[in-house]
N, C-alpha and C positions, 0 to 999 in steps of 0.2 A: 490406577491409570494405565490404559493400554499403551505399551511401548511403541506401537506403530504410530502413535500421535507424534512422537519425536522425529520419526522418519518423514512424516508429512511436513513437519516444521522445517526440516532441512531442505526438502524439495522446494517449499515456498520461498526459502531464502535464496537458493540458487536461481530459481526462475525470476523472482522479483528483482534481483540485483541488475538484470540486464536493462531495465527501464532507464535508470539514471546513471549507470556506470559510464556511459559515454559522455556524461556531463563534465567529467574531469579531464577528458582527452579531446574535447572539441577542436582545440587549436591544432593538435597533432593530426587529427583526421582531415581537417580543412587544408592544412599545409601539404599533406601527402597526396590527397585526391584533387588538389587544385581548385577548391571551392571556397567561397567566403565563409566567415565564421557564422553569419546569420543563416546561410543555407545549411551548414553543418548542424546548427541548432534545430533545424526542422526534423532531424533524426530522432530527437526526443519527442517533439510534438506529434509526429506521425505514430510513434509507438503508443503514446497515451490515448490518442484518438481511436486507433485500431483496437487497442485493449478494451476501451469502453464500449465500442460498438459490437465487437465480435463475440463477446462473452454470452449474451442471451441467445444470439443466433446459433452459435456452435452448441450451446447447451441443448437447444431444441433439436438440432440435427442428430445429436448423439445421445438423446435421452434414453434410448432402449439398450445402449451398450453397457455391458458389465463394467463396473467402475475401475477395477484393477487393470483390465485390458485397455480401457480408454486412457488411463493414466500413462501406461507404457507407450501407447500410440502417440499421445500428445507430447511425451518427452522425446520421442524420436523426431517428430517435426521440429520441436524446439532445438534439438541438436543440429538438425540440418540448417536451420536459420542461423545458428551461431557459426557453423562451419563455413557457410556462405560469407559471413562477415569477415572471417579470418582470411579468406582468399579473394575478397573484393578488390577488383582492379580499378573500379571507378565508382562514382557517386551512385549511379543507378543500381549497381549490384548491392551495395550496403543498404540502400533505401529499401530494396526488396527484402533483404535479410531482416530488416527491422519489422516489416509487415508480417513475415512468417513467424518470427520470434514472439511478436506481440499477440497474434491470434492464438498461438498454442499456449502462451503464458496465461492469457485471460481464462482459458478453460482449466488449466492446471491449478490456478489459485482457488477457483471455485470448488474443484474436485477435492483439493486438500482440506478445505474448510468443511465441506459436507461429509467427507469420509471420517474426519476427526470427530464430528458430532454424532455420527452414526455408530461408531465402534466403542463408545463409552456409555455409561448409564446416564439417564437424564440429569441427575443431580450434578454430574461432572461435565455437562455439555459446555458451560461457559468457560471452564478451565481449559478444556480441549481446544476450543476455538481460540482462546487467549494464547495458548502455546503456538498454534499455527500463525496467529497474528504477530507473535514475536518474530517469526521468520520473515513475514512480509515487511514489518516495520524495520527490522534489522537490515533487510536488503535495500530498502529505500534510503535509509540514513547513512549506510556504509557504502552505498554504490559509488557516489562521487569521489570520496577520498580513496577508496579501493582502486577505482579506475585510474585515478591520478597517479598513485604510487607505481602501479604496474606499467602504466603507459609511459611515464617518464623514464622508468628503468629499462624497459625491454621493448618499447614501441607500442602503438595504439592497438595492435592486433593481439597483444599478450593477454589482456583481460578476457577476450573472447575464446582464446585457446584454453585458458584455465576453466572457464565456464563449460566449455565443451567436454573436458575431462570429467568435471563434476557431474555433468548430465549423464554421461556414460555410467558413472558410478551409481547414480540415482536409479537408472534403468535396471541395473543388476540387483540392487537392494530391493526395489519394488517387486521384481520377478521372484526373488527367493524368500522374502520376509513379509510381504504384505498379503493378507488374506483376501480371498475373493469377496467382493461386495456387489451384490446384484442391484440393478437399478430398481428403485421402489416406485418410480413414477412413470406414467404414460406420457408420451410426447405431448406437450402443450403447445398449440398453435401460437405463432408469434403475435397474432392479433389478440389472442387471449392473454398473452404475457403483458402486452401494453395496456390491456384493460385493467390488469391488476393495479396499475399505477393510479387508477381512478379511485381506489380505496383511499380515503383521506389519511388513515393511519400509516399505510404504506408510503404514499406520496410524501407526507411530511417527515417521515423518518429518513427517507432517501434524501430529501432536501437537507436534513440535519447533517448527514454524512458529507454531502456536497459542500455546505457552508463551512463546516469545521475544517475540512481538508483544504478548501480554498483559502480560508483565513490563515491557516497554518503555513501554507506554502507561500503566501504573500510575503512573509518574513523569512521563512527558512530557505526559500529559493535564492535569497540574497543575503544569507548569513555571512558569506565571504566578505563582501564589501562593508557590511556592518561592523565586522571585527577589525578589518584592516583600515578602513577610512574613518568610521565614526569613533571607534575605540582606540585606533592607532596602535594595534598590537601586531607583533611580527609573525612570521610563518610558524614558529614553534607553538605559539599560543593558538594559532588557527587550527593546527593539527590536534592540539589538546582539546579545544572546544568541540570539534567534530567527534572526537573519540568519546568525550563525556556525554555529549548529546546522544550519540548512538547507543551507548550502554543504557542510558536512561530510557530511551524510546523502546528498546527491546524489553526491558523489565516492565515498562508501563503496560505493554500489551498483555503480559502474563498477569499483572496485578488487576487490570480491568476485567479479565475473565474470572478471576477468583472473587473479586468484589461483586460481580454480577451473580455468581452462585450464592454468595452469602446474603446479599441485601436485595437482590432482584435487579433486572435491567433498568427499571424506571429510576430508582434512587441513584444508581451508578451513573447513568447517562446524564441526568440533570446536574448532579453534584460535580461531575467531571468537567462538564462544559462551563459551569459557573467559575470554577477554579481556573480553567483554561483561559477564559476571557481576562480574568484578573491578572494572571501570570504574564500574558502577552503584553498587556498594557504597562506592566511594571518594568519590562525588560529595558527600555531606554532609560528609565529613571535609575535603575540599578547599575547602569554601566559606569558610574563614577568610581566604583570600587570593584576590582577584579573578583575578590572572594564572594562578595554579595551577588555579583553577576553570575558566577558559576553556580551558586545555590539556586538562583532563579532559573538558570539554564537547565539544571537537573529536573526541576519541577515541570518546566515547559516540555522537556523531552518525554517525561513519563506521561503527562496528561495528553500529549499529542496523539498517542496511540492507545490510551486506556479506554477511549470511548468506542472503539471498533468492536471488540468482543461483545459487550452488552447490546449494542445495536443489532448485531447478527443474531444473538440469542433471542432478542425481541422479535425479529423477523421470522425466525423458525417457529416461535410460539404462535405468532399471528396466523400462519397458514402452514402447518407441518407438511401437508400434502404437496405444497408448491415451494417448499423451503429452498431447494437448489436454485429455482428461478429467482426467488427474492434475494438470495445471497448474491447471485450473479448481477442483478440490477443494482444492488448496493455497491458491488465492486465497480460497476460502471460509473456510478455516482461519485465514488471515491476518486477515480482517475480523471473524471471530468473536472472535479474540484482541484486536483493538482494542476491540470492544464490551465484552468481559468485563474487560479491563484498566481501561477507563474506570470501570466499575462498581466494581471492586475498589478503585481509587484513591479513589473518592468515600467509600467506607466507612472507609478508613484515615484520610483527612483529617478526617472527622467524629469518629471514635472516638479518634484519637490526635493526631498533628500531621503537617504536610506532609513533614518530613524523613524520617519513617518510611516514606513511599511508596517511597523508594529501596531500603530494606532489604526491604520486601515484594516490590517489583519484582524485585530481585536473586534472591530466593528462588524466584520464579516462573520466571525465566529458567533457574535451575539445574535445575529440572524438565525444561526443554527440553534441557539437556545430557545428562541421563539417558536421555531418549527418543531422542536422536540416537545415543548409544552403542549402544542396542539396535537401532536401524534400520540402522546402518552396520556392525554386526558381520558379519565375513566378506566385506565389500564388496571387490571388485577392480575397479580402473579399466580400462575397455576401451581398447584401443590406438586412438589417433586420430592422424591426420597432417594437415598443412596442404595436402597435395596432393589 
């Protein structure tokens, strides 16, 4: 395995962490900038929306740029976005910083995935994507508690200061240790990109990503009240739950890539989603005993991100010449799923109770199983070797 893959994983972790890191410090941001908590929450929403929309557009505009150079340029813009957040004097400044960070992050995540898949042999593609996915999943699950700890200890600007330093380090490492990777594709017009969605196999696998992440976030976005209110556990348990879930999710991304290489994307995607639905539905039932709940939590964490690497491998196999576009569209579907899942969860928790979030989330993920079955119908795995 090319060691540069681990550098790409680190970059994806640093970049991805910005999306949800502010979730743990919303009250601090709102208080300091004099806005409501709801308005502060829009800083998460705008990030997810810009992330989803900007990715295919920026990929088109930068299609002819050498990949290493593009990665460094994107990291510089990402750095500027975070520096602006550090020195934000009002809500408008931090709002703009979120737009800059989201746009550059959306391009960086796709670059990390595509470069990882291109610098390894085809037989190890799933594992390489899985390793990068570990960085993405780790950033999303650790973002909230990480921001909470730093924010409470040193102020809400502290997480952005640290991310700025980590971004500088990433730029240096990419410059000195990453090989040049030429762009293998000609710029594909945006209209042509949208037409790719007309392909049923592409459309339904993108819907699979959307439904799986939407269903997952319907519960995960409200894990805090589920633990505190429904299970009546204190702050120490809350920290432990987030830590256990985070480790499980990160390992799940790597496991999903390995399983995809061994058994193929189709078997991995379908089996993972089936187990994922069952696990989410079991969560409220398992809550009567802490040990049983933690076992189910570990499975939930692993399965939540195990489906991403095989889906991306499938997309790359479907149209290798347009692989970066497809991965970008999948990334957009993922973040739209997070946004919709968070919104759906807020409705459920207000109209019913937090334990119902699990049942609604499971139902949404089940829709992802249906779309996966449609997308993978007739799929045959291409022959790949390690040589």
